[in-house]
C-alpha positions, 0 to 999 in steps of 0.5 A: 738065920733071918726072918722074913716078915710078909706085911703086905696083909697090914699094908691092905688093911691099913689102906682099908681102915684109912679109906672107911671101908668094911666095918669100920666104916659101918661103924662110923654110919651107924654112928651118923644114926646115934648122934642124929637120934640123940640131937633129934630128941634132945631138939624135940624136948627142948623146943618144948620149954626147959633145959639149957635153951632159952623160952620164947620172948613174949614177942614171938608168942603174940606174934603166934597168938595172931597166927592161931587166929587166921593170920599166916606164920606158925602156929606153935610155941615150940622153940625153933620148930615153925616149919621144922626144918632144923630139928628135921635135919637131924632125924636119923631115918631120913636125908632131909634138906640140912642133914650133913653125913660125911666119911672123912679118912679118921672120923665121920661129921654130923651136922645140920647145915650144908648149902641146902635153902631153909624155906623161912627166911629164904636168903639163909642157908639152913647152915647159916640159920642153925649157927646163929641160933646155935652161937646166938647171934645179934637177937637171936639167944643162944640155943645150943644145938650141936653138942656133945652126946649124952653117956648112954648113947655114948656107951652106945656107940663104944658098943657098937665100935666093940661089934666093928672090932670082932667083925674086923678079927673076921675081915682081914682073912 
């Protein structure tokens, strides 16, 4: 007695999963939106003070006070919000310069950076400026931008995955 098992459907499924197509692709894209929404909210909250971001230096505040009196420069005391470029790169709804979302064979990469140039200083890419602030290089204090998501975001991502797995059941057939 012999039994034949056709594994070709499983091989096709494995290939689709490797390519990141179907319901898993939808999950990955939803995760990108969820993570960027979390990072965008966090950036906005920390730029107003508190959390693990050190406050602006007094010299920066003096320079910005001058800007309020009609000189060139940022008009806010918010941290890392001179032009809004770094925060904008994390906007979950819009692909701004510096937004980075790339599907990988086994996951997703969400970041701010890429090769786009920052408007001020123009010689730096958004990625380099984000790295300087994230790591705290030179005179710039460390202000981490890309961090692990909070528990609420992780919980929502788990729900996204479960929904995607349920969709896969019908997608396989």
